[in-house]
Steps between C-alpha positions, in 0.01 A plus 500: 500500500844521340617741772376265768696212344816714482461604864438137602807381307713772658384405850570134424852587385564712809377221728708247308813712538421557868456130564812412302710747697359362824568136413849550359634579844860384530407301810302254289654169395434273204567127532554338161686236296373200692201278550227677696230285661215714629259241654224709341255294293426784257868579443710200607828633363669824398821632349551783747384633835539861615497598867459848647670684783195425716574126484204423274482341155446762226510286188486136391533426130728514197862607537488753216196673648661510845808681369283739297276592793778513758815618317672623817434185705793313648560190289532171691608226261373162618763329281258221405404431859141443610302765685181396676283639782678515833472163673274494803549294816140476612564379856813480713614586853785750537515454876533122477725509195730757657542292815494139381753560225752685717539213746649159416272312259473121527219413260397215269583709193792720399459869579684741273554839663680801350827420678458142620359160407359274771513138375200268525482264797240227455525254790522483880867404526603779267285752684638414844860499377455843340337638816776360722769640270334841509498502879866399516598777258357775722769680699283682755369236747203722591386579147161359404500245220209590271435285196220471246393231251437189711221285357398191694385317186854514363708533816312273740373574849672763713471535876610724784716211621686476169570872506613477862744228394664753269531757779362552849644850520458656157140603415388324181191590298401297194253686279290263292507523119132606516592798724199396711693295758800516737695226680698622802756357739499544878761777497281701263187445709683616811660801331164636387318397820232300317253378765201271496291732717542779246395268219194384696394858565462567126218255440423163348634562149843608625508209744405248230777613267778537759694210648756640741612157614599404145617849410254512210288802406286487187244704305339833579392440858841399624676771301279764660671401824851430372581766241465812718742344749771400254465763228723769659796266446390302195395816318761743625553802278841394372381158382173632365659786304754266347226252409271761348781632278582144396136440414486808277814383320349154446171637371674737260720220369181304432335784309243600763365855477215474755403268782238477772499361852151388606482463876785740557688477826682830545638569849461865590870537570575385143283753314792735451713212369229401252471856368876551489568182300180430305434868437853576384537655153735209425229239568339438158169347608174560680445353846129455573350367823169359621414484873433173680190441712603247765686732737246786473218253572692351793563847645170677427236235430234529231389845619844654453670289232404723206633818663816319611567371149444844349726653763779256411505626139585856604864425579601566138408792272177460300694545174847407381707191437452365856137486609202291605251405232166666560221301670657156489543254787642152546364206696720201589261205484658154526853388583819498296537256213874452549445354846182320381271688734249600232150369564424197281157340452634147528775574750854369466627149435719502812211603725605855590257789468502847350460826690297816470684830531175698491223244536174498297299673773750785530538522123124518457489797738794677336387452142157643586654812654741571214267382222228741607758779508592423137850367569684267267550193720806281453489156660800273557370144448677178400291193584192380311299514824616858547396578142157341559444705814604826340273437201209450739587826675531689169162364388349630823657843453367529143152392607489760777660791313550462127820645359600489134873577479613388846818315387481274805842334475601147590877484542736200491222251411701178518222241531161524334254318276369582154155552648632751753668696220172515308323635808768765544447602139126544563576711806734734311811414701861568404766236563871559561703182496844400620609252227814405692297265718520242221868568428618492860261268679294297252723193507561498876135558592410213271715280723396649834170645617293561188568201277575522128151576371453815709864611511561471127181690416578800721463839331234421239602780264357353180156481658520862617603607150224293339241671722647839399546608861730801550833348605835622628818325614706576809791363702386583854875548555669347689267207422639500146768695314368842406564473127195548275650318200585206726141498628372506142735208422360306797146568382549394137728199557392362843857374529628407846831544674533122461486549120161338451185650343175470696159512333596694186130513414463757782769733364432863413542623143805716432295807411287470815817459710657816357176690548491371860826680577406821316153630411297241692714554809427873471129413474521316832603829664233703313786674320452373145442858382851608602724190506549165331505588130658747258234751405486877464418660835627214714806513725823435310613189686676244279719193526769448238585139413776349288257254335134491403301292754251408227776350284729307736443137594262511797747296707750786460254772595650539847849537353433810289755762596368836618687810384325746727179680578343836427323665791284804433691555177853474646725213391657292779744246348587206723845535647724210402 
């Protein structure tokens, strides 16, 4: 017996030495001398974190133990800064962000870009003066004037005639703040040979959402016609490459280490550009994508939509920092909130109506196909009528084919009722919210369209938290600034750009907001086992802050300075 114990002890010592030699590799790093927030319930804080040369977390615990176990590790002194899990941008649009923010921005709010600030313009006179001044400043008389940020609720009505009054020779395209609409002048229409007969040939939905006479194209139907015709110039490689690089800089400055684009629009001629920029060793973040379903359904019908969606995901490698998430798909249900085209139960005070992008009948067909093939389904929905319809569809899917961990995701979720949220809880749904709707549009929509009661109660975060529904926050950039701490600030303060606070009783708690941009955001992607918290075995993605978000005044949450990020164990300080 004694010999057996000696042999066992010897083997244990040998294994211990072997493991120690293996884990003291000089390519490991120990982060210490700061506040470490893990977002792990069982171990919420630590004194040190050790990362390995494979980009994974090797150790989370006491500083003394870290130095004992990993004596050869590179020491990274946090100098009393705060290290937390890498911030996650749950939902944004690189294509739209890259293009909208590289053309002149005339929007109701200030836009701060890495090398430029576009000031806020909040009324019609100011908008028209800025647009006229832009046109006059252009030297080439044939150059197209592209601009983004126009919002009719702030800037007033805009017509083809008004744009023609600015120029009958220069093509002018005004891209709506929602990114779902365009206003065009006659010179633009003629340059791109936009014709009524071509619109009519594409069916009722395209016809209903296109008004050639007024130069107005809105929502998915019209954009199916318009975008392929204008994209070669709007999205030329030079502009797109510049915009994508700018976006990466912005995200890094805001502490983002991973983002996703549900409903990805990736032109085939831009795949190389995506891989070159997003896949660069100097890009310290993951770029994940989810295919959209509208175009595949339009092209292939219900018999071919599944194969077409799966085919679209093959354009990127299956693994790596740029890839499609496995078996996920997005449906665009009702219209854009920023142009008040979401579907509302009680309509709008001024008498206008919402729009469907993919109507209930089509969405019923699509959800059945992807549900029964065990996809995670992500649905863009903003109006309370849209929410009601999607709940009814989800109830039908569950009744026909029961699934436990389906993570059916409702994204944006501007308008809803407490009862609808309770039903979503019972159905096991996940909700991802854009809290900026209150900040940017709560006051204005209270004056126009929705009325105060509905507008001020948009984004019912407190109710979602009370029901303990899995929740994440996102910007939907360029719909909101892609800055997770800013989104958390919006969620916990419900403060507007007009400096008012709307329905503070619907605010999210600080802890839930920080979880919604870390571990709960990772959960929404089915990646909670690898991202979103600091735990042994997970990917070593961190964000380093100058102040503790749990200790600052909540109204200063958005102002916390970010020192840098760590991506797969490598430190990327923000360039000043």
